[in-house]
LUMSE-385727 format. One record per residue: residue number from 1; residue in three letters; z, y, x of N, C-alpha, C, O in turn. Coordinates in steps of 0.02 Angstrom, whole numbers, plus 50000, padded with zeros to 5 digits. Each point is the difference from the previous one (the first is absolute). Example, Ala and Ser with C-alpha at 12.3 -4.5 7.8 and 13.67 -1.06 7.14 Angstrom:
ATOM   vexza   kolmi     n_Z     n_Y     n_X    ca_Z    ca_Y    ca_X     c_Z     c_Y     c_X     o_Z     o_Y     o_X
ATOM       1     Ala   50390   49716   50660   50000   50059   49955   50000   50060   50045   50033   49999   50052
ATOM       2     Ser   49931   50054   49930   50003   50059   50042   50037   50055   49961   50008   50055   50025
***
This chain:
ATOM   vexza   kolmi     n_Z     n_Y     n_X    ca_Z    ca_Y    ca_X     c_Z     c_Y     c_X     o_Z     o_Y     o_X
ATOM       1     Unk   50806   50339   49780   49981   49969   50061   50001   50055   50053   49973   50054   49992
ATOM       2     Unk   50057   49929   50061   50001   50049   50056   49962   49974   50056   50010   49943   50021
ATOM       3     Unk   49945   50100   50005   49953   49981   50053   50023   50025   50069   49986   49969   50051
ATOM       4     Unk   50050   50088   49951   50023   50034   50058   50058   50040   49986   50014   50016   49942
ATOM       5     Unk   50022   50002   50111   50064   50039   49990   49988   50074   50012   50047   50038   50009
ATOM       6     Unk   49886   49984   49992   49985   50071   50011   50023   50041   49940   50008   49973   49945
ATOM       7     Unk   50003   50096   50065   50019   50041   49946   49947   50009   49949   49941   50005   50018
ATOM       8     Unk   50076   49998   49918   49952   50010   49948   49987   50074   49991   50046   50039   49990
ATOM       9     Unk   49888   49983   50014   49978   50063   49993   49980   50016   49930   50012   50056   49976
ATOM      10     Unk   49958   49896   49990   49978   50011   49927   49999   49932   49963   49987   49948   50030
ATOM      11     Unk   50025   50055   49906   49992   49943   49956   49941   50012   49953   49997   50052   49967
ATOM      12     Unk   49956   49901   50028   49942   50005   49959   50004   49948   49947   50020   49943   50013
ATOM      13     Unk   49958   50076   49925   49996   49951   49945   49930   49973   50000   49950   50036   49993
ATOM      14     Unk   50049   49898   50014   49933   49964   50000   49982   49982   49930   49941   50006   49982
ATOM      15     Unk   50107   49972   49975   49990   49990   49931   50070   50010   49969   50048   50021   50031
ATOM      16     Unk   49953   49961   49905   50066   50016   49963   50058   49968   50027   50056   50027   49993
ATOM      17     Unk   49936   49915   50039   50063   49966   50028   49995   49983   50074   50039   49961   50027
ATOM      18     Unk   49910   50070   50007   49994   49987   50071   50000   50066   50040   49962   50046   49987
ATOM      19     Unk   50083   49955   50062   50007   50062   50042   50000   49979   50074   50024   49947   50018
ATOM      20     Unk   49947   50097   50023   49998   49989   50069   50034   50062   50035   49990   50058   49981
ATOM      21     Unk   50051   49925   50069   50026   50054   50044   49962   49999   50063   49987   49948   50030
ATOM      22     Unk   49993   50114   49992   49959   50009   50060   50041   50042   50050   50045   50038   49981
ATOM      23     Unk   49938   49954   50085   50026   50042   50049   49959   50064   50010   49952   50009   49963
ATOM      24     Unk   50063   50033   50082   49965   50062   50012   49931   49991   50024   49963   50049   49999
ATOM      25     Unk   50014   49891   50023   49936   49988   50021   49958   49964   49949   49942   49984   50013
ATOM      26     Unk   50089   50001   49926   49962   49966   49946   50004   49925   50003   49962   49967   49964
ATOM      27     Unk   50082   50004   50076   50010   49929   50006   50049   49976   49947   50048   50035   49985
ATOM      28     Unk   49941   49907   49989   50048   49975   49951   50064   49979   50032   50000   49963   50049
ATOM      29     Unk   50056   50060   49923   50068   49984   50021   50027   49948   49958   50028   49951   50025
ATOM      30     Unk   49964   50057   49908   50023   49949   49953   49965   50006   49936   49968   50051   49986
ATOM      31     Unk   50038   49894   49971   49971   49997   49934   50047   49975   49950   50036   49951   50012
ATOM      32     Unk   49966   50083   49929   50041   49984   49946   49957   49974   49939   49954   50034   49978
ATOM      33     Unk   50063   49910   49998   49965   49972   49939   50053   49992   49948   50039   49952   50002
ATOM      34     Unk   49964   50096   49950   50050   49996   49947   49980   49950   49947   49941   49994   49982
ATOM      35     Unk   50111   49970   49994   49993   49951   49945   49943   49947   50016   49963   49977   49957
ATOM      36     Unk   50033   50006   50108   49946   49951   50016   50009   49934   49965   49949   49974   49977
ATOM      37     Unk   50111   49996   50017   50011   49938   49967   49976   50004   49930   49962   49957   49978
ATOM      38     Unk   50059   50093   49983   49984   50007   49930   49926   50012   49990   49970   49969   49956
ATOM      39     Unk   49998   50076   50082   49932   50018   49992   49952   49944   50022   49945   49995   49973
ATOM      40     Unk   50073   49966   50072   49958   49945   50021   50008   49935   49960   49961   49953   50008
ATOM      41     Unk   50095   50046   49946   50009   49943   49962   50028   49941   50042   49987   49943   49982
ATOM      42     Unk   50050   50068   50074   50023   49950   50043   50070   49989   49987   50036   50047   49982
ATOM      43     Unk   49987   49892   50026   50075   49984   49989   50031   50000   50069   50061   49995   50005
ATOM      44     Unk   49899   50011   50049   50028   50001   50069   49951   50035   50046   49939   49994   49995
ATOM      45     Unk   50094   50045   50052   49960   50035   50048   50029   49978   50068   50061   49998   50008
ATOM      46     Unk   49898   49987   50041   50021   49983   50067   49964   50044   50051   49951   50034   49984
ATOM      47     Unk   50074   49965   50078   49965   50037   50050   50010   49963   50068   50043   49956   50007
ATOM      48     Unk   49915   50063   50041   50009   49972   50065   50005   50059   50052   49959   50046   50001
ATOM      49     Unk   50091   49949   50039   50008   50052   50051   49964   49982   50061   50004   49943   50023
ATOM      50     Unk   49956   50107   50006   49959   49989   50060   50033   50037   50055   50027   50053   49988
ATOM      51     Unk   49971   49920   50074   50024   50034   50056   49947   50045   50029   49941   49984   49993
ATOM      52     Unk   50076   50070   50038   49950   50046   50032   49975   49966   50063   50036   49965   50035
ATOM      53     Unk   49901   50047   49976   49970   49971   50061   49987   50050   50054   49975   49982   50054
***
């Protein structure tokens, strides 16, 4: 999931399958959830895109 188009300064591992990318000020740029479908036992994953306000 991408939250902003800022440059990634660092990637941090939150858990074995979850990573966040942060900018140089510590703000979240994006998040990666590896194997989400398999680990959650879901047959389908959906999302909703929100516009910036």
